[in-house]
N, C-alpha and C positions, 0 to 999 in steps of 0.2 A: 504494500500500500504506500509506504513512504517513497519507494523508488518511483512509483508512478506519479506521485505528487511532485517530486523533484523534477521529473521530466516535463510535467505540465507547467511548472514555474519557469523552467528554461525556455520552453516554447513560447510562453507569454512574454518573457523578456525579449526574445528574438523578434516577436511580432511588433512589440512596442518600439524596439530599436529600428526595425525596418520602416515602420510608419513615420518615425521621426526623421529618418534619413530621406524618405520620399518627400516629406513636407519641406525640409530644408532645400532640397533640389528644386522643388516646385516654386518656392518663394525667392530663391537666390539666383538660380541659373536659367530658368526657363524664360522669365520676362525679358531679360536683355537679348536672348536669342530671338524671341518673337519680334521684338522691336527692330533688331538688325535685319533679319530676313524679310520682315513685313515691309520695311522701308525699301529694300532692294526690289521686292516684287511690285510695290506701288510705282517706283520710278521706272521699272521696265514696262509697266502696263500703260504708261503715258504715251500718247501719240503726239510727238513733237511736230510732225508735219502738218497737222490739222490747224494749229494756231499760227496765225499770221500777225506778228507783232508790229510789222511796218505800218499797216493801215489802222492800227488801233489808236483811238483818240478818245477824248472825253465824250461821254454820252449824256446828253441832256434829255431828261424825261420830264414832260409837263405833268403837273399834278392838278387835276381838276377836282374841285370840291363840289359835290352835289348835295344839296339840302333837301331832304324829303320831309314834308310835313303832312 
C-alpha cells in the first residue's frame, strides 16, 4: 500500500512539474514567436503594387448636416 502511495505522489509531482513547465513556455516563449512570425506573415501578405502613393493627396469630404424634425 505504501509503495503504491509513493508512486502516486511521484506521478502527481511529475504532472505538476510538467504543467508548470508548459505554463512557463506558454507565457514566456510563445508570445514573442507569435509576434515575430505574425508580423512577417502580415508584411508578406501586403500587396505593395496595389497602392499608388504618387497620386495620393488630401481628400476633402463634405459633411452635410440634415435636421429631421
